[in-house]
BAFI-3210 file (N, C-alpha, C; in Angstrom, 3 decimals, decimal comma, padded with zeros to 6 digits):
// residues 315
n [1|2|3|4|5|6|7|8|9|10|11|12|13|14|15|16|17|18|19|20|21|22|23|24|25|26|27|28|29|30|31|32|33|34|35|36|37|38|39|40|41|42|43|44|45|46|47|48|49|50|51|52|53|54|55|56|57|58|59|60|61|62|63|64|65|66|67|68|69|70|71|72|73|74|75|76|77|78|79|80|81|82|83|84|85|86|87|88|89|90|91|92|93|94|95|96|97|98|99|100|101|102|103|104|105|106|107|108|109|110|111|112|113|114|115|116|117|118|119|120|121|122|123|124|125|126|127|128|129|130|131|132|133|134|135|136|137|138|139|140|141|142|143|144|145|146|147|148|149|150|151|152|153|154|155|156|157|158|159|160|161|162|163|164|165|166|167|168|169|170|171|172|173|174|175|176|177|178|179|180|181|182|183|184|185|186|187|188|189|190|191|192|193|194|195|196|197|198|199|200|201|202|203|204|205|206|207|208|209|210|211|212|213|214|215|216|217|218|219|220|221|222|223|224|225|226|227|228|229|230|231|232|233|234|235|236|237|238|239|240|241|242|243|244|245|246|247|248|249|250|251|252|253|254|255|256|257|258|259|260|261|262|263|264|265|266|267|268|269|270|271|272|273|274|275|276|277|278|279|280|281|282|283|284|285|286|287|288|289|290|291|292|293|294|295|296|297|298|299|300|301|302|303|304|305|306|307|308|309|310|311|312|313|314|315]
n.u [047,114|045,579|045,853|048,673|048,739|047,209|048,809|051,031|049,895|049,470|052,219|053,236|051,629|052,052|054,818|054,981|053,467|055,007|057,120|056,345|055,027|056,200|056,479|055,500|052,289|050,854|048,690|046,454|046,328|045,664|043,250|039,873|037,238|035,456|034,255|035,516|038,128|037,896|037,355|039,785|040,441|039,901|038,409|038,044|036,125|033,858|031,115|031,459|029,796|028,700|031,176|031,524|032,962|035,637|037,165|036,775|035,954|034,170|031,915|030,005|028,427|026,484|024,807|021,870|020,764|021,457|024,270|025,847|029,025|030,821|033,903|036,259|039,420|041,235|044,368|047,353|050,252|049,623|048,342|046,079|043,106|040,694|037,561|035,360|032,636|030,626|028,078|026,385|023,733|023,578|021,114|020,467|022,496|024,954|027,199|028,243|030,845|032,236|034,996|036,889|039,905|041,957|044,924|047,049|049,513|049,701|050,693|053,593|056,647|058,409|061,926|064,643|067,915|069,658|068,347|066,250|062,824|060,298|057,714|054,515|053,916|052,343|051,578|050,146|048,309|046,500|043,765|041,673|039,082|037,507|035,090|033,745|031,514|030,480|028,075|028,536|027,303|024,647|025,709|028,433|030,764|032,624|034,917|036,495|038,825|039,874|042,450|043,332|046,110|047,701|050,473|051,471|054,389|055,692|057,929|058,013|055,597|055,032|056,116|054,887|053,871|052,488|050,059|048,821|046,697|045,554|042,802|041,728|038,953|037,264|034,331|032,576|029,537|028,557|025,568|023,699|025,299|028,043|030,748|033,158|036,206|038,410|041,194|043,193|045,377|046,422|047,725|050,503|050,355|051,532|053,679|054,630|057,576|059,086|062,105|063,252|062,277|063,589|066,275|069,217|070,130|067,913|065,620|063,168|061,318|059,888|057,904|056,810|054,081|053,740|052,288|049,338|048,151|045,147|043,172|039,980|037,428|033,999|031,916|028,703|026,944|024,060|023,880|026,451|029,267|032,019|035,116|037,866|041,038|043,898|046,833|049,238|052,022|053,965|056,520|056,201|055,688|053,673|054,718|057,335|060,699|062,107|064,654|066,114|064,547|061,068|059,274|057,734|056,096|053,919|050,512|048,154|044,677|041,887|038,708|035,715|032,058|029,359|025,961|023,153|019,856|019,462|020,148|022,517|025,878|028,944|032,339|035,567|038,972|042,052|044,554|046,661|048,744|047,515|045,488|042,046|038,937|035,491|032,206|028,823|025,749|022,655|019,969|016,752|016,454|015,362|014,022|013,407|015,945|018,179|020,303|023,553|025,969|029,409|031,949|035,478|038,131|041,629|044,972|048,195|051,325|053,285|052,376|050,778|047,842|044,294|041,425|038,407|035,527|032,706|030,075|027,145|024,800|021,803|019,912]
n.v [-042,050|-039,769|-039,289|-038,812|-036,325|-034,787|-034,744|-033,410|-030,988|-030,050|-029,976|-028,160|-025,807|-025,443|-024,682|-022,487|-020,775|-020,546|-019,232|-016,420|-015,785|-014,471|-011,777|-008,359|-007,389|-009,843|-010,665|-009,851|-011,627|-014,251|-015,018|-014,301|-015,096|-018,047|-019,503|-018,815|-019,467|-022,412|-023,033|-022,681|-020,151|-019,194|-017,014|-014,960|-014,727|-015,302|-014,498|-013,583|-014,449|-011,955|-010,660|-009,178|-007,567|-007,992|-009,745|-009,194|-006,168|-005,562|-006,994|-005,574|-004,048|-005,944|-006,557|-007,239|-007,009|-005,401|-006,368|-007,769|-008,865|-010,894|-012,234|-014,614|-015,901|-018,287|-019,130|-021,236|-020,814|-018,291|-016,614|-014,434|-013,640|-011,191|-009,883|-007,527|-006,438|-004,421|-004,008|-002,461|-002,215|000,351|001,545|002,523|000,720|000,467|-000,088|-000,161|-000,521|-001,211|-002,331|-003,915|-005,320|-007,139|-008,387|-010,214|-010,903|-012,312|-012,339|-012,155|-012,767|-010,284|-009,273|-007,991|-006,480|-008,283|-010,543|-011,327|-011,898|-009,499|-007,533|-009,020|-008,601|-007,408|-007,621|-005,982|-005,787|-003,815|-003,145|-000,754|-000,862|000,814|000,525|000,628|000,120|-000,097|-001,025|-001,639|-002,777|-005,161|-007,329|-007,151|-005,502|-002,965|-002,263|-000,809|-000,882|001,140|001,295|001,795|001,501|-000,054|-000,857|-002,082|-002,421|-004,426|-003,246|-000,682|001,657|003,768|003,436|002,871|001,702|003,118|003,494|003,636|001,894|000,144|-001,570|-003,085|-004,390|-006,602|-008,034|-010,547|-011,819|-014,752|-015,915|-018,180|-020,133|-019,727|-017,579|-014,937|-013,422|-010,791|-009,501|-006,946|-006,746|-004,925|-002,523|-000,529|-000,662|-000,143|000,189|003,170|003,824|005,427|005,436|007,058|007,365|005,179|004,880|006,978|007,887|007,482|006,972|007,744|005,134|003,088|000,201|-002,058|-003,685|-006,864|-006,869|-008,423|-010,251|-011,418|-013,940|-015,565|-018,218|-019,165|-021,873|-023,499|-026,481|-028,135|-029,241|-028,450|-026,443|-025,012|-023,334|-021,571|-020,003|-018,228|-016,580|-014,036|-013,130|-010,379|-007,955|-005,455|-001,916|000,625|003,467|003,158|002,402|-000,788|-002,842|-005,516|-008,810|-008,745|-010,783|-012,746|-015,080|-017,614|-018,437|-020,970|-021,771|-023,657|-024,620|-026,302|-026,686|-028,186|-028,363|-029,113|-029,917|-026,955|-025,751|-026,720|-026,732|-028,208|-028,066|-027,855|-027,310|-026,057|-023,880|-020,944|-022,140|-023,813|-026,499|-027,024|-027,601|-027,333|-026,470|-025,130|-023,569|-022,264|-020,393|-018,958|-016,028|-013,334|-012,951|-015,203|-017,407|-015,472|-015,618|-016,872|-019,275|-020,274|-022,698|-023,529|-025,647|-025,491|-026,245|-025,346|-025,055|-025,420|-027,108|-025,742|-025,162|-023,949|-022,375|-021,223|-018,994|-017,771|-015,282|-014,269|-011,827|-011,009|-008,281]
n.w [024,072|024,306|026,985|027,032|025,599|027,487|029,771|028,898|028,155|030,852|032,051|030,291|030,712|033,222|033,363|031,677|033,291|035,712|034,608|034,396|036,736|038,801|038,109|038,320|039,621|039,716|041,285|039,956|037,794|038,463|038,988|040,384|041,133|042,298|040,359|037,935|038,576|038,960|036,171|034,920|034,620|031,896|030,792|028,859|026,925|028,206|030,579|033,839|036,805|038,922|038,475|036,092|034,452|034,923|033,565|031,033|029,918|028,097|028,367|029,995|028,332|027,573|029,662|031,314|033,767|036,962|039,033|041,782|043,336|045,332|046,662|048,064|048,651|050,369|050,922|051,053|053,018|054,329|052,610|050,957|049,043|047,794|046,549|045,427|043,690|041,441|038,944|036,160|033,751|031,212|029,705|026,241|025,140|026,604|029,391|032,891|035,461|038,599|040,568|043,195|044,108|046,230|047,569|049,670|052,121|055,459|058,744|058,796|060,096|061,946|062,283|064,194|063,719|065,180|064,922|066,578|067,312|066,298|065,683|064,153|060,671|057,691|054,198|051,150|048,213|046,038|043,878|042,303|040,102|037,350|035,022|031,642|028,954|025,435|023,282|020,113|017,769|017,534|018,140|018,791|020,960|022,758|025,294|028,474|031,114|033,775|035,963|039,315|041,149|043,980|046,169|049,144|051,163|053,919|055,012|055,811|056,711|055,245|052,846|049,754|046,790|043,827|041,252|037,777|035,489|032,337|030,690|027,724|025,950|023,738|022,231|020,638|019,739|018,500|017,473|019,540|020,679|020,598|021,477|021,060|022,385|022,903|024,499|025,765|028,382|031,117|030,096|030,112|032,929|036,199|039,091|040,836|042,645|045,525|046,795|048,686|051,355|052,641|051,920|051,837|049,641|047,931|045,119|042,590|040,963|038,360|038,308|036,028|034,912|033,182|029,761|028,437|025,736|024,898|023,422|023,214|023,559|023,802|024,085|023,823|024,357|024,768|027,921|028,535|028,908|027,278|027,802|026,623|026,275|024,980|025,930|025,123|026,512|027,183|027,756|026,702|026,547|026,089|024,096|025,107|024,841|024,461|025,716|024,101|023,757|023,346|024,063|026,503|027,483|026,616|027,547|027,595|028,409|029,763|030,430|031,643|032,270|033,576|033,669|035,851|036,002|035,741|037,921|039,579|039,328|037,969|037,766|035,943|035,348|033,802|034,045|034,325|035,729|037,531|038,556|038,949|040,602|041,032|042,156|041,866|042,967|042,001|043,103|044,422|045,976|046,178|043,757|040,898|040,417|041,094|042,702|043,254|044,496|044,763|044,844|044,887|044,726|044,259|042,888|042,694|040,672|042,341|044,255|046,155|047,897|047,611|048,613|047,301|047,699|046,377|045,961|044,052|043,028|041,531|040,388]
ca.u [047,448|044,842|046,598|050,013|048,424|046,881|050,026|052,003|049,375|049,735|053,546|053,569|050,911|052,902|056,238|054,681|052,912|056,242|058,122|056,067|054,256|056,941|056,476|054,521|050,781|050,505|047,411|045,406|046,381|045,508|041,661|039,120|036,015|035,388|033,760|036,604|039,252|037,451|037,383|041,198|040,635|039,729|037,120|038,116|034,845|032,844|030,783|031,542|028,655|029,037|032,253|031,264|033,755|036,892|038,023|036,739|035,076|033,056|030,706|029,156|027,458|025,442|024,209|020,472|020,436|022,486|024,813|026,909|029,724|031,874|034,735|037,335|040,212|042,153|045,471|048,359|051,459|049,190|047,930|044,776|042,765|039,452|037,360|034,015|032,195|029,262|027,997|024,913|023,416|023,330|020,333|020,164|023,681|026,200|027,310|029,172|031,119|033,410|035,414|038,008|040,536|042,930|045,688|048,301|050,226|049,591|051,683|055,078|057,451|059,583|062,984|065,740|069,248|070,156|067,706|065,272|061,592|059,684|056,116|054,093|053,706|051,625|051,839|048,885|048,244|044,957|043,299|040,432|038,746|036,308|034,783|032,830|031,560|029,561|027,706|028,585|026,450|023,905|026,540|029,727|030,913|033,908|035,014|037,771|039,191|040,845|042,889|044,025|046,930|048,704|051,305|052,026|055,233|055,669|059,083|057,778|054,148|054,951|056,649|053,992|053,984|051,123|050,152|047,415|046,757|044,259|042,789|040,825|038,477|036,209|033,420|031,832|028,522|028,020|024,567|023,411|026,271|029,527|031,150|034,662|036,682|039,783|041,515|044,546|045,268|047,520|048,516|051,186|050,064|052,824|053,734|055,797|058,081|060,019|062,736|063,821|062,020|064,394|067,717|069,684|070,309|066,841|065,080|061,849|061,498|058,589|057,748|055,764|053,304|053,539|050,997|048,945|047,306|044,539|042,043|039,371|036,092|033,108|031,059|027,622|026,293|023,143|024,222|027,991|029,865|033,518|035,698|039,267|041,852|045,424|047,566|050,490|052,482|055,111|057,054|056,102|055,105|053,249|055,429|058,537|061,569|062,488|065,967|066,180|063,319|059,829|058,385|057,964|055,531|052,469|049,729|046,769|043,884|040,839|037,619|034,439|031,058|028,128|024,665|022,273|018,584|019,511|020,416|023,588|026,994|030,091|033,490|036,957|039,821|043,480|045,203|047,405|049,657|046,752|044,376|041,065|037,529|034,413|030,699|028,000|024,385|021,850|018,764|016,034|016,524|014,120|013,345|013,806|017,475|018,953|021,532|024,555|027,058|030,232|033,183|036,547|039,506|042,778|046,351|049,067|052,425|054,208|051,561|049,975|046,387|043,579|040,042|037,727|034,079|032,048|028,611|026,754|023,243|021,195|018,592]
ca.v [-040,940|-038,725|-039,201|-038,044|-034,847|-034,161|-034,658|-032,435|-029,686|-029,756|-029,532|-026,829|-024,666|-025,146|-024,013|-021,083|-019,954|-020,352|-018,169|-015,129|-015,544|-013,576|-010,459|-007,338|-007,414|-011,172|-010,916|-009,560|-012,706|-015,575|-015,352|-013,785|-015,864|-019,444|-020,105|-018,569|-020,316|-023,692|-023,236|-022,317|-018,654|-018,809|-016,089|-013,782|-014,610|-015,685|-013,520|-014,224|-014,053|-010,892|-009,829|-009,416|-006,644|-008,041|-010,628|-008,608|-005,046|-005,437|-007,573|-004,773|-003,609|-007,001|-006,727|-007,144|-006,690|-005,109|-007,454|-007,643|-010,023|-011,007|-013,516|-014,713|-017,060|-018,512|-019,847|-021,632|-019,660|-017,186|-015,733|-014,206|-012,735|-011,074|-009,074|-006,818|-005,878|-004,050|-003,635|-002,269|-001,736|001,792|001,509|001,284|000,041|000,725|-000,679|000,478|-001,452|-000,800|-003,564|-003,761|-006,572|-006,989|-009,477|-009,998|-011,979|-011,981|-013,105|-012,094|-012,460|-009,292|-009,368|-006,937|-006,858|-009,434|-011,700|-011,444|-011,507|-008,248|-007,699|-009,532|-007,631|-008,009|-006,935|-005,972|-005,153|-003,405|-002,470|-000,338|-000,835|001,360|-000,175|001,186|-000,595|000,323|-001,945|-000,863|-003,609|-006,115|-008,649|-006,583|-004,372|-002,623|-001,868|-000,428|-000,830|001,969|000,595|002,605|000,366|000,280|-001,941|-001,747|-003,347|-004,238|-002,672|000,820|001,895|004,985|002,943|002,340|001,933|003,410|003,879|003,360|000,909|000,229|-002,872|-002,940|-005,602|-006,642|-009,227|-010,900|-012,832|-015,426|-016,816|-018,526|-021,166|-019,415|-016,092|-014,701|-012,287|-010,300|-008,662|-006,418|-006,482|-004,031|-001,484|000,477|-000,788|000,078|000,948|004,063|003,731|006,464|004,884|008,127|007,124|004,033|005,124|008,340|008,077|007,005|007,579|007,213|004,438|002,605|-001,188|-002,276|-005,013|-007,432|-006,734|-009,681|-010,074|-012,630|-014,260|-016,724|-018,410|-020,034|-022,788|-024,137|-027,489|-028,594|-028,807|-028,372|-025,013|-025,163|-021,988|-021,537|-018,826|-018,197|-015,314|-013,838|-012,238|-009,567|-006,876|-004,259|-000,854|001,584|004,653|003,009|001,424|-002,002|-003,485|-007,046|-009,481|-008,366|-011,913|-013,372|-016,279|-017,956|-019,348|-021,600|-022,076|-024,292|-025,008|-026,916|-026,625|-029,004|-027,881|-030,253|-029,240|-025,479|-025,353|-027,228|-026,698|-028,858|-027,522|-028,323|-026,600|-025,989|-022,604|-020,036|-022,849|-024,513|-027,363|-026,756|-028,335|-026,693|-026,638|-023,962|-023,469|-021,242|-020,413|-017,810|-015,177|-012,418|-013,235|-016,402|-017,512|-014,239|-015,691|-017,971|-019,491|-021,080|-023,101|-024,151|-026,162|-025,504|-026,514|-024,560|-025,907|-025,727|-027,959|-024,941|-025,333|-022,724|-022,642|-019,893|-019,036|-016,539|-015,166|-013,282|-011,400|-010,139|-007,573]
ca.w [023,233|025,009|028,211|026,865|025,355|028,726|030,703|028,199|028,376|032,294|032,177|029,467|031,369|034,531|032,956|031,280|034,560|036,582|034,049|034,592|037,850|039,750|037,693|039,027|039,304|039,674|041,871|038,953|036,768|039,108|039,089|041,539|041,675|042,440|039,121|036,901|038,798|038,569|034,730|034,294|034,212|030,632|030,778|027,920|026,099|029,136|031,599|035,142|037,710|039,806|038,144|034,590|033,715|035,386|032,641|029,757|030,338|027,055|028,820|030,621|027,296|027,184|030,872|031,250|035,194|037,859|039,673|042,749|043,512|046,454|046,559|048,902|048,449|051,491|050,198|051,833|053,204|054,921|051,533|050,761|047,786|047,973|045,585|045,447|042,264|041,140|037,564|035,790|032,264|030,904|028,555|025,805|024,537|027,337|030,770|033,781|036,570|039,482|041,361|043,995|044,231|047,145|047,839|050,585|053,052|056,670|059,846|058,521|061,473|061,897|063,291|064,211|063,209|065,901|064,509|067,476|066,814|066,654|065,580|063,069|059,717|056,485|052,936|050,507|046,784|045,927|042,517|042,095|038,523|036,885|033,775|030,802|027,744|024,628|022,227|018,696|017,008|018,387|018,370|019,007|021,877|023,165|026,696|028,828|032,387|034,220|037,278|040,305|041,921|045,192|046,703|050,449|051,687|055,290|055,621|056,263|056,468|054,267|051,546|048,958|045,294|043,350|039,731|037,138|034,293|031,435|029,934|026,588|025,619|022,614|022,533|019,495|020,037|017,264|017,749|020,966|021,205|020,604|021,731|020,910|023,175|022,710|025,834|026,083|029,759|031,847|029,215|030,848|034,276|036,920|040,455|041,021|044,042|045,950|047,906|049,700|052,683|053,152|051,597|051,745|048,140|047,237|044,042|042,106|039,776|037,928|038,206|035,216|034,775|031,748|028,954|028,005|024,710|024,983|022,679|023,896|022,910|024,748|023,252|024,639|023,863|025,602|029,280|028,811|028,460|027,301|027,554|026,335|025,778|025,051|026,208|024,638|027,537|026,670|028,538|025,769|027,146|025,244|024,037|025,727|024,166|025,381|025,185|024,004|023,235|024,167|024,455|027,891|027,684|026,099|028,267|027,304|029,571|029,457|031,430|031,351|033,193|033,298|034,323|036,067|036,292|035,595|039,460|039,939|038,335|038,244|036,893|036,177|034,471|033,936|033,617|035,372|036,473|038,515|038,265|039,785|040,549|041,776|042,195|042,098|043,303|041,665|043,929|044,439|047,039|045,943|042,419|040,422|039,957|041,265|043,545|043,068|045,375|044,068|045,621|044,181|045,342|043,476|043,413|041,641|040,238|043,519|045,209|047,049|047,914|047,654|048,678|047,014|047,907|045,792|046,044|043,100|043,239|040,237|040,657]
c.u [046,826|045,414|047,867|049,772|048,017|047,939|050,956|051,375|049,516|051,049|053,798|052,864|051,736|054,344|055,984|054,314|054,095|057,206|057,613|055,279|054,941|056,868|055,422|053,100|050,127|049,167|046,212|045,289|046,052|043,960|041,067|038,150|036,311|035,014|034,760|037,686|039,037|037,562|038,601|041,244|040,315|038,478|037,198|036,926|033,681|032,563|030,815|030,249|029,064|030,261|032,299|032,326|035,363|037,850|037,831|035,576|033,979|031,768|029,652|028,004|026,357|024,635|022,722|019,928|021,713|022,986|025,820|027,635|030,716|032,498|035,816|038,247|041,159|043,219|046,465|049,444|050,888|048,743|046,550|044,380|041,234|038,965|035,706|033,773|030,798|029,207|026,616|024,957|023,229|022,408|020,718|021,152|024,851|026,138|028,475|029,606|032,226|033,742|036,673|038,541|041,791|043,590|046,750|048,691|050,258|050,556|053,086|055,805|058,614|060,584|063,851|066,973|070,014|069,467|066,512|063,891|061,048|058,098|055,685|053,549|052,880|051,812|050,492|049,117|046,714|044,879|041,911|039,991|037,509|036,135|033,601|032,765|030,401|029,332|027,684|027,457|025,754|024,831|028,077|029,911|032,416|033,994|036,380|037,713|040,161|041,103|043,685|044,606|047,730|049,235|051,961|052,892|055,421|056,961|058,910|056,452|054,120|055,530|055,699|054,276|052,527|051,103|048,797|047,712|045,642|044,262|041,629|040,217|037,316|035,424|032,565|030,926|028,121|026,891|024,324|024,557|027,669|029,679|032,625|035,080|038,029|040,060|042,978|044,635|046,643|048,430|049,197|050,933|051,458|052,651|054,823|056,332|059,142|060,759|063,558|063,776|062,950|065,882|068,140|069,685|069,073|066,384|063,758|061,979|060,180|058,785|056,636|055,200|053,447|052,159|050,774|047,832|046,570|043,352|041,393|038,057|035,214|032,142|030,018|027,121|025,550|023,502|025,615|028,421|031,377|033,942|037,224|039,910|043,370|045,829|048,871|051,101|053,886|055,421|057,020|055,184|054,802|054,000|056,854|059,495|062,098|063,736|065,823|064,876|062,127|058,968|058,764|057,458|054,272|051,600|048,394|046,087|042,622|039,911|036,391|033,514|029,912|027,046|023,636|021,036|018,562|019,662|021,775|024,539|028,280|031,171|034,706|037,907|041,254|043,987|045,829|048,321|048,812|045,683|043,363|039,753|036,659|032,951|030,130|026,515|023,661|020,523|018,017|016,194|015,511|013,439|014,068|015,179|018,121|020,176|022,358|025,658|028,044|031,469|034,076|037,692|040,500|044,057|047,206|050,383|053,392|053,390|050,972|048,598|045,625|042,026|039,322|036,101|033,627|030,657|028,312|025,144|023,020|020,035|018,334]
c.v [-039,596|-038,251|-038,369|-036,676|-034,079|-033,697|-033,517|-031,105|-029,294|-029,134|-028,435|-025,654|-024,350|-024,363|-022,864|-020,188|-019,543|-019,268|-016,737|-014,733|-014,539|-012,119|-009,654|-007,572|-008,808|-011,462|-010,612|-010,708|-014,076|-015,972|-014,759|-014,683|-017,551|-020,146|-020,018|-019,421|-021,870|-023,977|-022,726|-020,933|-018,340|-018,092|-014,900|-013,605|-015,119|-014,610|-014,164|-013,597|-013,158|-010,258|-009,880|-008,562|-006,966|-008,756|-009,919|-007,402|-004,937|-006,024|-006,660|-004,166|-004,578|-007,282|-006,470|-006,654|-006,169|-006,334|-007,002|-008,891|-009,885|-012,248|-013,439|-016,100|-017,223|-019,563|-020,151|-020,509|-018,373|-016,187|-015,489|-013,359|-012,497|-010,026|-008,713|-006,165|-005,526|-003,613|-003,322|-001,861|-000,225|001,814|002,735|000,398|000,097|-000,070|000,009|-000,574|-000,622|-002,020|-003,109|-005,170|-006,307|-008,360|-009,323|-011,233|-011,528|-012,825|-013,277|-011,754|-011,377|-009,549|-008,286|-007,370|-007,861|-010,663|-012,108|-011,122|-010,194|-008,327|-008,439|-008,549|-008,345|-007,034|-006,975|-005,341|-004,892|-002,873|-002,164|-000,141|-000,085|000,996|000,588|000,385|-000,037|-000,770|-001,233|-001,610|-004,499|-007,135|-008,399|-005,472|-004,108|-002,047|-001,665|-000,322|000,272|001,409|001,616|001,548|000,995|-000,989|-001,538|-002,737|-003,300|-003,706|-001,332|001,091|003,031|004,640|002,210|002,659|002,042|003,826|003,641|002,442|000,886|-001,231|-002,347|-004,369|-005,557|-008,022|-009,267|-012,089|-013,547|-016,382|-017,177|-019,402|-020,658|-017,877|-016,064|-013,457|-011,986|-009,254|-008,224|-006,007|-005,718|-003,495|-000,439|000,376|-000,749|000,461|001,993|004,172|004,902|005,799|005,938|008,005|005,978|004,336|006,609|008,687|007,523|007,728|007,066|006,251|003,532|000,909|-001,733|-003,602|-005,761|-007,053|-008,084|-009,445|-011,347|-012,820|-015,548|-016,897|-019,263|-020,765|-023,512|-025,245|-028,271|-028,174|-028,621|-027,124|-025,259|-023,739|-022,178|-020,314|-019,144|-016,856|-015,161|-012,855|-011,557|-008,517|-005,551|-003,305|000,200|002,907|004,405|002,162|000,456|-002,743|-004,975|-007,569|-009,061|-009,488|-012,330|-014,742|-016,504|-018,889|-019,756|-021,855|-022,731|-024,644|-025,582|-026,911|-027,408|-028,568|-028,899|-029,528|-027,593|-024,993|-025,596|-027,191|-027,434|-028,489|-028,117|-027,483|-026,512|-024,721|-021,810|-020,948|-023,694|-025,500|-027,197|-027,414|-027,496|-027,058|-025,324|-024,390|-022,265|-021,320|-019,048|-017,118|-014,237|-012,710|-014,647|-016,404|-016,221|-014,446|-016,896|-018,191|-020,533|-021,507|-023,758|-024,547|-026,140|-025,871|-026,103|-025,584|-026,211|-026,321|-027,161|-025,031|-024,082|-023,134|-021,216|-020,191|-017,797|-016,587|-014,161|-013,113|-010,668|-009,532|-006,427]
c.w [023,952|026,395|028,151|026,497|026,606|029,612|030,150|028,349|029,797|032,398|031,433|030,235|032,611|034,382|032,547|032,414|035,442|035,930|034,248|035,797|038,763|039,252|038,387|038,556|039,347|040,229|041,011|037,847|037,263|039,173|040,350|042,043|041,505|041,086|037,949|037,252|038,470|037,090|034,019|034,138|032,898|030,379|029,874|027,170|026,936|030,277|032,788|036,107|038,699|039,506|036,663|034,001|034,037|034,282|031,303|030,103|029,292|027,370|029,389|029,526|027,053|028,536|030,778|032,591|035,895|038,597|040,646|043,039|044,682|046,313|047,544|048,696|049,751|050,940|051,379|052,056|053,714|053,800|051,522|049,462|047,983|046,919|045,824|044,256|042,158|039,557|037,219|034,347|032,432|029,633|027,532|025,255|025,351|028,660|031,531|034,922|037,317|040,307|042,012|044,256|045,261|047,446|048,894|051,324|054,501|057,566|059,353|059,850|061,184|062,653|063,216|063,641|063,920|065,645|065,387|066,832|067,265|066,466|064,460|061,993|058,589|055,375|052,099|049,062|046,548|044,475|042,554|040,664|038,280|035,469|032,998|029,428|026,845|023,466|021,008|017,798|017,831|018,815|018,731|020,138|022,246|024,566|027,249|030,323|032,787|035,753|038,103|041,166|042,890|045,799|047,883|051,106|053,129|055,943|056,260|055,705|055,345|052,942|050,777|047,468|044,842|041,865|039,210|035,912|033,503|030,981|028,816|026,207|024,572|022,711|021,080|019,839|018,677|017,534|019,187|021,512|021,244|020,642|021,653|021,620|022,795|023,902|025,625|027,404|030,232|030,823|030,031|032,422|035,185|038,388|040,333|042,505|044,276|047,137|048,937|051,137|053,477|053,018|051,496|050,432|047,345|046,037|043,536|040,983|039,677|037,764|037,311|035,218|033,306|031,119|028,322|026,850|024,685|024,086|023,225|023,187|023,964|023,752|024,145|023,794|024,844|027,010|029,608|028,066|028,369|026,945|027,401|025,993|025,751|025,149|025,843|025,668|027,100|027,781|027,682|026,541|026,144|025,079|024,665|024,810|024,970|024,893|025,270|023,621|024,014|024,542|025,658|027,884|027,028|027,141|027,742|028,507|028,988|030,509|030,888|032,456|032,670|034,262|034,549|036,643|036,351|037,079|039,880|038,987|038,774|037,325|037,189|035,140|034,880|033,307|034,759|036,220|037,571|037,759|039,271|039,367|041,407|041,513|042,247|042,477|042,892|042,443|044,020|045,884|047,236|044,747|042,112|039,940|040,125|042,077|043,028|044,050|044,752|045,158|044,704|044,995|044,047|043,911|042,247|041,530|041,410|044,745|046,314|046,829|048,075|047,737|048,388|047,095|047,403|045,873|044,909|043,218|042,168|040,590|039,605]
res [m|k|k|l|i|y|i|q|l|i|l|t|t|c|l|f|a|e|d|y|a|g|l|s|g|s|f|l|r|i|g|v|t|a|r|s|i|a|m|g|g|a|f|t|a|e|k|d|h|g|f|a|t|f|y|n|p|a|w|a|a|f|l|t|n|r|q|v|g|l|s|y|s|n|m|s|l|d|r|r|l|s|g|l|s|f|a|t|p|l|p|p|t|a|g|l|g|i|a|w|v|s|a|g|v|t|d|i|q|g|r|n|s|a|g|a|k|t|t|l|m|q|t|s|e|d|a|l|m|i|s|f|a|q|r|i|l|p|w|f|s|f|g|a|n|i|k|i|l|q|n|q|l|p|v|n|e|s|y|k|g|s|g|i|g|f|d|i|g|f|l|f|k|s|g|k|s|a|t|f|g|l|m|i|q|d|i|n|s|m|y|n|w|d|s|a|d|l|y|a|e|g|r|i|y|s|e|y|f|p|t|i|y|r|f|g|t|k|f|n|y|k|n|i|r|v|v|s|d|a|g|f|i|t|n|y|r|l|g|k|e|i|e|g|d|t|f|v|s|l|l|p|r|i|g|i|e|y|t|y|l|d|l|y|y|f|r|g|g|l|g|n|g|r|i|a|f|g|w|g|l|e|y|d|l|v|k|d|h|d|s|r|i|d|y|t|f|s|m|d|w|a|s|q|l|s|h|t|l|s|y|a|f|n|f]
***
């Protein structure tokens, strides 16, 4: 019976992920760090090492140290995803963060109208995120991300889509063992395109990201940490009328982490259409337990493989 439930969960997650993966802004929904990917991306209520504000900006209000994070994913089909983050507490009850996430595809073979090979091209999507959080009560905080977005297509160097977007997050800490989080991701996030550079009758149009309403929880028991969340994905846009149904998909995610000797971490998870496994190591660089390195191997619904390596430093 347990095997049947597990198989059904895998198939359901894969189908949901396939349903919305092709929508705009997918590079911000697949996960950035090795640790988060290994645990299914279910980090609505969990603080990620080095990237505290990416999954829920409300975490910045609970930071006690400054942190820096770097991450890189090497994926099949010449795809890549990288990130850089910095976050700091603002005593006594606030926090601030800034992060940059970039995704793209390299070695795209260009061809002319006759089909002959020309130059190799690449495409990229980038997001600069500025985060602020405020702790309202000792156990409750509120935070927001402002995103500056850009999409560069290989067809023309001057043909770029750009725009802004917002995230809002809430965090509820219930004692030492459980935490709950609520996240509204990509509120009116969009790319604005001007096709006049490509076509004589070009026009300006907006390409909106789906908005995700996500609720998650984290639970600790001895050396085991379990995270889970569920996202309600819609095409609703604030202040805009939508024709037809606003519902797009529902995405559950789950992950588990086992800690050994407070130094070694072993993880597994399912989410975002991928199954993933990873490990982590915590060590002393300048001070006790100030550095972490994580690695994850993941495979998505289309059997595409990915290797992710991340590093986090607290000071």
